[in-house]
N, C-alpha and C positions, 0 to 999 in steps of 0.2 A: 364469124361469130355472131350468134343471134342476140337480140335485144332481150333484156329480162322482161317477162311478162307480168310477174307480181311485183308491183312497185309502189312505194310511197309516193304521192304526187308532190311536184315542187311546192305546191302550197304548204303542205304539211311539214316538209323538209325545211323550207326557208322559215316558216312560222316557228319551228322548234329552235332553229338557229337564232332567230331573233330574241326568243326568250332566254337562251343560253347567254347571248350577249348583254342582255339587261342584267341577268344575275351576275355575269362576271365583271360587270362595271357598276354594280349597284350602289358602291361607295361614293360614286359621282352624284347621286341624287338623280333627279329628273334629266332624261336625255331626250335631245330633239331626234326626230324620226330620220332626219337626213345625217346625223351622226352614225347612227346604227347602220343605216343603209350604205354609207361610205365604208364601214368596216366589213360589211357583208358583200360589197361590190355590186349592190342591186340598186334600182332607182327608189327614191323616196316614195313616189307615188305607188310602186309595186308593193313595197313594205307597208305602206299605209293601207292598202287593200287587204293585207294579211292581218294586221293587227286590230283592225275594227271588230271583228269578231271576238277576239280575245279581250277587248275592252267591255264589250257588251256581256261576255261571260265573267266578268270580274277578274280574269286572270292578269290583266294589265289595267293600271288606272292611268288616266289622262288628265291633262289640264292644259288651258290655254293662257295666253298672256306672256308678260315679260318673263316669268319664272316657270312657263309652261313647258310641256315635255311629257314623256311617258316614264313609268317605272313599274315594278312588279306589284300586283294587287294584293299578294301575300307572300310570305317567305318561301324561297326555293324549295325547302323541304316538305312544303305542302302542296306544292303543284305536281300533281301526278301526270304522267305523260299520256296516259289513257284519256284523261281529262281534255288534254290539249288536242290528241288526235280527234276525239269526239267533236270538239268544237270546230276544228278546221275540216274534217272529212265527214262527219256524221258516224253513226255506228259502225263499227268494223264488221264486215261480212265478206269473207273471201269470194264467195260466189252469191248471187242474188237469193237463191233459196235458202241460204243459211239463216238470213235476216227474216225471210218470209216464205215459208214452206208453200203458201199458195201460188206462188211465181211459177211452179212447175207441177204438172198433174202427176209426176212419178216421184214427188219428194217422199212419200210414205214408204215407198218400196226401193229406194236408191241407195245402193251401197256406197256410191262415191259421196253422197251428201254427208253422211257420217264422216268421212275422212275430212271434207271441208269445213265441217263443223268443229271437229277437232283441231284442226290447224288455227281457225279462227279463235277458239278458245285459248289455245297455247299462246298465240300472239297477244291476245288481250292480257292474259296473265302477266306476261312480260312486261308489256306496257304499264299495267297496273301497279307492278313491283318497283317501278322506276319514277324517281322524281328528278325535278329540274337540279335540285342540289346533287343528285349522282352524276348528272352530265357534267356539271360545273368541276366536281371533284375529279371526275376522269380527264376533263380539259387540262386542269391545272397539273394534274400527275404526268400527262403526256408532254406539256410544254416544258416541264422541269426536268425530265429525263432526256430530252431530244435537243441536241446542241442547236443553236440558231442556224448554223450552216446546214443542218439537214432539214429544215423547215422551208420549203420554197414553193411558189406557184409560178406556172406558166400558162398564159391565156392564149387560145387559138381560135380566131374568128373563122366561121364558117363562110361560105360563099354568099349567102344570103344577109349576112351581117347581123342577124337577129339574134343568134344564139352564139356564145362562146363556150368553148370547152376549157375547163380548168384542169390542170394537172396538180394534185395535191400530193406532197411528199411529207411524211411525218413519221414519228416513232410511236408504235404501240405500247402497251402497257409492259411488255417484255423487252423494250427498247429495240425492237426489230423494225427495220425500216418498212414502211407501207407506202403503197401508191394507189391512187384512185384518180379516175378521168371521170368528170361529171359535166354536165351542162349547166349553165346558168344563163339567165336573161342578161343581155347586153345593155349597158347604160345607153340611152338615147340622148343625142345631143338636141336640146330644146330650141336652139337657136336655127335649126334648119336642117 
C-alpha cells in the first residue's frame, strides 16, 4: 500500500489536537503544557514548539508564574480551523503554482492548475466553515456514543525507537467502529 501523498503535517494535526484538548478541558482554567502533552502522548517540548505560533496569533493565551499556563485566546466558536491551519502551515496551496502563478512558466495555459486551484478552494472552504467548537461537539458526541470498551489504543515502536504507531479504535457519528493507524513522536527519556 502506498503512503498518502497529500497530507496534513504532524505540526498542524497535533496543533489542532492541542486546541481541541484546551477546549475540552477549558472549565479547568489555565493548563500546563505538560498536562496537555501527557494527554496527547507527546513531549512537552514538542507541544511548546506547536503552541508558540498559536500564542503569537492570539489563538492561545499564556501566562507565567504560580498560576501560569495556557488557555484559549477566544471562545471555541470563534476559532476557525482555516485560521489555525494558516498559522501552523501558511496559506493553503495544494501545489506551488496555485499560491503563486509565477512559480511555473506554464501556469497561464495549464489545465491541471485549474484542478489544483479548485481543490485548494474546496479544502479552504471546508476549513473556513468549521470551528474549534465543531470539533469539540463531534468529540463529545463520539465519546458518548461509543462504549469505553470500544475505545482503545495500542502503541507499536519502530526499530529506530523515534516514532511510534498508534492504533486508534473509536465509534464514528453513526456508532460504526472505526480504526486508524498513525505515527506519533515517541516521548524521549530526558535522563539518558
